[in-house]
C-alpha positions in Angstrom: 127.6 122.9 72.6 127.4 125.2 75.7 128.2 128.3 73.7 125.5 127.5 71.1 122.9 127.3 73.9 124.1 130.5 75.6 123.8 132.2 72.2 120.1 131.5 72.2 119.7 132.9 75.7 119.9 129.8 77.8 120.8 130.5 81.4 124.5 130.1 82.3 123.6 128.2 85.5 121.5 125.7 83.6 124.3 125.2 81.1 126.8 124.5 83.9 124.5 121.7 85.0 124.3 120.4 81.4 128.1 120.5 81.1 128.7 118.8 84.4 126.3 115.9 83.7 127.5 115.4 80.1 131.1 115.3 81.3 130.2 112.7 84.0 128.6 110.5 81.3 131.5 110.8 78.9 134.1 110.1 81.6 132.2 107.0 82.8 131.8 105.5 79.4 135.5 106.3 78.6 135.3 106.1 74.8 135.8 108.6 72.0 132.5 110.3 71.2 132.4 108.8 67.7 132.8 105.3 69.2 130.0 105.5 71.8 127.0 103.2 71.1 123.5 102.9 72.5 124.7 99.9 74.6 127.3 102.1 76.3 124.7 104.7 77.2 122.2 102.0 78.4 125.0 100.7 80.7 125.6 104.1 82.1 121.9 104.7 82.9 121.8 101.2 84.4 124.7 102.1 86.6 122.9 105.3 87.7 119.8 103.3 88.6 121.2 100.2 90.2 124.4 101.4 91.8 123.9 105.1 92.4 120.2 104.5 93.2 119.1 107.7 91.4 115.4 108.3 90.9 114.0 107.7 87.5 113.0 111.3 87.3 116.7 112.3 87.8 117.8 109.8 85.2 115.2 111.2 82.8 116.7 114.6 83.2 120.2 113.2 82.5 118.8 111.6 79.4 117.5 114.9 78.2 120.9 116.5 78.7 122.6 113.8 76.6 119.9 113.8 73.9 120.3 117.6 73.5 124.1 117.1 73.3 124.0 114.5 70.6 121.3 116.4 68.6 123.9 119.2 68.5 126.7 116.9 67.4 124.5 115.4 64.7 123.3 118.8 63.4 126.9 120.1 63.3 128.0 116.8 61.5 130.6 116.2 64.3 129.5 112.6 64.6 127.8 110.1 62.3 125.6 108.3 64.8 123.2 109.3 67.5 123.1 106.6 70.2 120.3 108.5 72.1 117.9 107.8 69.2 118.0 104.1 70.2 117.3 104.7 73.9 113.7 104.1 74.7 111.7 106.4 76.9 111.7 105.5 80.6 108.6 105.3 82.7 108.6 107.8 85.5 106.1 107.6 88.4 104.0 110.7 88.7 104.4 112.0 92.2 102.1 114.8 93.3 104.3 117.5 94.9 102.2 119.0 97.6 102.2 122.6 98.5 102.5 123.7 102.1 99.4 123.3 104.1 98.0 126.2 106.3 99.4 124.4 109.3 102.8 124.1 107.6 102.9 127.8 106.9 102.0 128.8 110.4 104.5 126.4 111.9 107.2 128.0 109.7 106.2 131.5 110.6 106.2 130.7 114.3 109.7 129.1 114.0 111.4 132.2 112.6 113.8 133.7 115.1 115.1 136.5 112.8 113.1 139.2 111.1 115.0 138.5 107.9 113.9 134.9 107.9 110.2 135.8 108.4 110.5 138.5 105.7 112.1 136.0 103.3 109.4 133.3 103.6 106.6 135.9 103.3 108.4 137.3 100.3 108.8 133.9 98.6 105.1 133.0 99.2 103.7 136.4 98.2 105.7 136.8 95.0 106.1 133.2 93.8 109.6 134.1 92.5 112.3 131.6 91.8 115.2 131.5 94.3 117.6 132.9 91.6 115.2 135.8 91.0 114.9 136.6 94.7 118.6 136.7 95.5 119.3 138.9 92.5 117.0 141.7 93.7 118.3 144.9 95.3 116.2 146.9 97.8 115.7 149.6 95.1 113.9 147.1 92.9 110.9 147.0 95.2 108.2 149.6 94.7 106.8 149.6 98.3 104.2 152.2 97.5 102.5 150.0 94.9 103.5 146.6 96.4 105.1 145.4 93.2 108.4 144.8 91.5 109.9 143.6 88.2 111.9 140.4 88.2 113.9 138.8 85.4 113.2 135.1 84.9 114.4 132.4 82.6 115.5 133.7 79.3 116.0 137.2 80.7 112.2 137.7 80.5 110.8 140.3 82.8 107.5 140.2 84.6 105.8 142.0 87.4 105.0 140.3 90.7 103.4 141.6 93.9 103.7 141.8 97.6 100.9 141.1 100.0 100.3 143.5 102.9 101.8 140.8 105.2 104.9 140.5 103.1 105.3 144.3 103.0 105.0 144.5 106.8 107.8 142.1 107.5 110.0 143.3 104.6 109.6 146.9 105.8 110.5 145.8 109.3 113.6 143.9 108.1 114.8 146.9 106.0 114.5 149.3 108.9 116.5 146.8 111.0 119.1 146.7 108.2 119.4 150.5 108.2 120.2 150.5 111.9 122.6 147.6 111.7 124.4 148.8 108.7 124.3 152.5 109.8 123.0 153.9 106.6 120.0 155.7 105.3 117.1 154.1 103.4 118.2 155.8 100.3 121.7 154.3 100.6 120.1 150.9 101.4 118.3 151.0 98.0 121.6 150.3 96.2 122.2 147.2 98.3 121.0 143.6 98.0 117.4 142.9 99.2 118.4 139.9 101.3 121.8 139.6 102.9 123.7 137.1 105.1 123.8 137.6 108.8 127.5 138.2 109.0 129.1 141.6 109.5 129.9 142.0 105.8 126.2 142.0 104.9 126.9 140.1 101.7 124.2 139.2 99.2 122.6 135.9 100.3 123.2 133.0 97.9 120.9 130.3 96.7 122.7 127.9 99.0 122.4 130.3 101.9 118.6 130.4 101.4 118.4 126.7 101.1 120.3 126.1 104.3 118.2 128.7 106.2 115.0 127.0 105.0 116.2 123.5 105.9 117.0 124.7 109.4 113.7 126.4 109.7 111.9 123.3 108.5 113.6 121.1 111.1 112.7 123.6 113.9 109.1 123.8 112.7 108.7 120.0 112.2 107.9 120.6 108.5 109.5 118.3 105.9 110.7 119.3 102.4 111.1 123.0 103.1 112.7 124.6 100.0 112.2 127.8 98.0 110.3 126.2 95.1 107.6 124.8 97.4 106.6 128.4 98.3 106.2 129.0 94.6 104.0 125.9 94.3 102.0 126.9 97.3 101.1 130.4 96.1 100.2 129.1 92.7 97.8 126.5 94.2 96.3 129.0 96.6 95.7 131.6 93.8 94.0 129.0 91.7 91.8 127.7 94.6 90.7 131.4 95.3 89.5 131.8 91.7 92.3 133.3 89.8 92.1 132.0 86.1 94.8 129.5 85.3 96.1 131.8 82.5 96.7 134.6 85.0 98.5 132.1 87.3 100.7 131.2 84.4 101.6 134.8 83.7 102.2 135.4 87.5 104.7 132.5 87.6 106.3 133.5 84.3 105.6 130.2 82.5 105.4 130.0 78.7 103.2 127.0 78.6 100.0 126.3 80.5 101.0 122.7 81.0 103.9 123.8 83.2 101.5 125.8 85.4 99.2 122.8 85.7 102.1 120.8 87.1 102.6 123.4 89.8 99.0 123.7 90.9 97.7 121.0 93.1 93.9 120.7 93.3 92.9 120.1 96.9 91.0 116.9 97.5 88.3 118.8 99.4 87.6 120.9 96.4 87.2 117.8 94.2 84.8 116.3 96.7 82.8 119.5 96.9 82.6 119.8 93.1 81.5 116.2 92.9 78.7 116.8 95.3 77.5 119.8 93.2 77.7 118.1 89.9 76.8 114.5 90.7 
């Protein structure tokens, strides 16, 4: 199942998550795949909801993983029945995920004690890249003269993204500090990771390393829910509110469908109020 997904260019990280969750379900149910019925799957989801206290949105994702798995088994004629076909859709509350406010962003900026941290949050906001895209970049991938770079997103699709002058300023400051600390020239630095850990080995920073840094920054700034994806949501919302067409915001984020972009962009209540006054 995993190899079939990888063959059509699904990301290995995503498929590891699929495999982990599918194994968890199969181990919990404890039956041969051919013997698993819809009642067994319902009981598993009930356990996740009532005992594990998982959110319905998380359970919905688990259901998607299992549905994809059984669709594969059925298509390959490896099992006769598909219990997931008898599982009804679950109702998930739609929660608006808010972007950072202007106050949040300034609090985060003021709380940065390292140049790297300031450069990183400015970079995430400016470019709107996913965390996996950010940590994969090398210094040489950045065209500082034209304030742009090419990143490789989901499905190995490439797209251009851009730096603001503010992001360029702090990134340039950070890279100059790196040259001094690592005792190398800028040309040598181009072959190294864009963002590195603060230890002496200057290793490429990981997804978890960025997550931990942002959580610490959030606690220091008094801002809740500080994570990489929220910067992506914030720049998307800000671009839309400043007049960028939604189709261009979609391309900027690297989305295939416009519906996905609409989920990211939060229309500010003040804008709705102002529009109402103009049109009513």
